[in-house]
C-alpha positions in Angstrom: -11.1 10.2 17.5 -7.9 8.2 17.9 -5.5 6.9 15.3 -3.2 3.9 15.1 -0.5 3.3 12.5 1.0 0.0 11.3 4.3 0.0 9.4 5.3 -2.7 6.9 8.2 -3.0 4.4 8.6 -4.7 1.1 10.9 -4.6 -1.9 9.7 -3.9 -5.5 11.1 -2.9 -8.8 9.5 -0.3 -11.1 10.3 2.4 -13.7 8.8 5.7 -14.7 8.8 5.4 -18.5 8.9 9.1 -19.4 11.0 10.4 -16.5 13.7 12.9 -17.5 16.4 11.3 -15.3 17.5 7.9 -14.0 14.0 6.7 -12.9 13.2 5.9 -16.5 15.5 2.9 -16.0 14.5 -0.4 -14.3 15.3 -0.1 -10.6 14.0 -1.1 -7.2 13.3 0.3 -3.8 12.8 -0.8 -0.2 9.3 0.6 0.2 7.8 1.4 3.6 4.1 1.4 3.9 2.3 3.1 6.9 -1.4 2.4 7.4 -3.2 4.8 9.7 -6.7 3.9 10.9 -9.0 6.3 12.8 -11.8 5.4 15.1 -12.8 4.7 18.7 -11.6 1.9 20.9 -13.7 -1.3 20.8 -15.8 -1.4 23.9 -16.6 -5.1 24.2 -15.4 -6.6 27.5 -14.0 -10.1 27.0 -13.2 -9.5 23.3 -9.5 -9.9 22.3 -9.5 -6.3 20.9 -11.3 -4.6 23.7 -9.8 -1.2 24.2 -8.1 -1.2 20.7 -9.2 0.4 17.5 -8.1 -2.8 15.8 -5.5 -5.4 16.8 -2.2 -4.5 15.1 -1.9 -8.2 14.0 -5.2 -7.9 12.1 -4.1 -4.6 10.4 -0.9 -6.4 9.4 -2.6 -9.6 8.2 -5.0 -7.8 5.9 -2.3 -5.5 4.4 0.1 -8.4 3.8 -2.6 -10.5 2.2 -4.0 -7.9 -0.1 -1.1 -5.6 -0.9 2.3 -6.3 0.6 2.7 -9.9 -0.3 1.5 -9.4 -3.9 3.9 -6.4 -4.4 6.9 -7.8 -2.5 9.7 -8.8 -4.8 7.6 -8.0 -7.8 8.1 -5.6 -10.6 5.4 -3.0 -10.6 4.7 -2.0 -14.2 2.4 0.5 -15.8 -0.1 -1.3 -18.2 0.9 1.2 -20.9 4.6 0.4 -20.6 4.4 -2.2 -23.4 8.1 -2.7 -24.0 8.8 -3.6 -20.4 5.7 -5.7 -20.1 6.9 -7.7 -23.2 10.3 -8.1 -21.7 8.9 -9.3 -18.3 6.5 -11.7 -20.0 9.6 -13.5 -21.5 11.0 -14.3 -18.0 9.5 -17.6 -16.9 7.8 -17.4 -13.5 8.6 -13.7 -13.1 6.5 -11.9 -10.5 5.0 -8.9 -12.3 2.1 -6.7 -11.1 0.5 -4.7 -13.9 -1.0 -1.4 -12.7 -3.5 1.0 -14.3 -1.2 4.0 -13.5 2.5 4.8 -13.7 4.1 3.4 -10.5 5.2 6.7 -9.0 5.2 7.0 -5.2 2.1 9.1 -5.5 0.2 6.7 -7.6 1.3 3.7 -5.6 0.0 5.4 -2.4 -3.3 6.0 -4.1 -3.6 2.5 -5.3 -2.6 1.2 -1.9 -5.3 3.3 -0.3 -8.0 2.2 -2.8 -7.0 -1.5 -2.2 -6.9 -1.3 1.6 -9.8 1.0 2.3 -12.6 -1.6 2.1 -10.7 -3.9 4.3 -10.8 -1.6 7.4 -14.4 -1.0 8.0 -16.4 0.0 11.0 -16.6 -2.9 13.5 -18.6 -3.0 16.8 -19.6 0.7 16.3 -16.1 2.0 16.7 -16.3 4.1 13.5 -13.1 2.5 12.2 -11.9 3.8 8.8 -8.7 4.0 6.9 -7.4 7.6 7.4 -4.1 7.6 5.6 -1.6 5.6 3.6 2.0 6.8 3.6 4.3 5.2 1.2 8.1 5.8 1.5 10.0 5.2 -1.7 13.2 6.1 0.0 14.0 7.1 3.6 13.7 10.8 2.6 10.9 10.7 0.0 7.2 9.6 0.5 3.7 10.2 -0.6 0.6 10.4 1.5 -3.0 9.6 0.4 -5.6 10.6 2.9 -9.3 9.8 3.4 -10.4 13.3 2.6 -8.7 13.0 -0.9 -10.7 9.8 -1.5 -14.1 11.4 -0.8 
C-alpha cells in the first residue's frame, strides 16, 4: 500500500481549563494539519486521478470544507468550559466552535480524524482510507491519531 500526505495550516484560539501552567489562559496557535491517506493508485485510464491515490486538490478541498475553514480563526472551546463560553457568547459575531472534549492537541487530532475519516473512502477499488491525522500545535509539538487507534 502507498500513502500520500496533504499539509494544511490554520489559526485558532483555545485554552486548557485545568492546566497547571499558562495553557489555562486564552491563547492561540498556528496549527498544522497533516492528512495521510493509504491505498492503491487509481487504475482508470482517462480519469483525472489515474495513477493517484487521490488528487491532492480533492484531499485539500474536503479537509478545508469540513474542518480547516470551520476551525480557522475560531476559538475552540470545550463544552464544559462554561465561563469562557459565556464570555464568547457576549461577543457579537464571534467565531466559536464548541467541542465535546477539552481542545488539547491530542483531542483535536482525534476529533479531526473522526471528522475526516468518512470523507476519504474507497473509490474505484483503490482501498483508500484515512491512515493518520497529525496535528502540530507548535513546530516542535504534535499529536498523531492513526487508523489502528480508531478501530
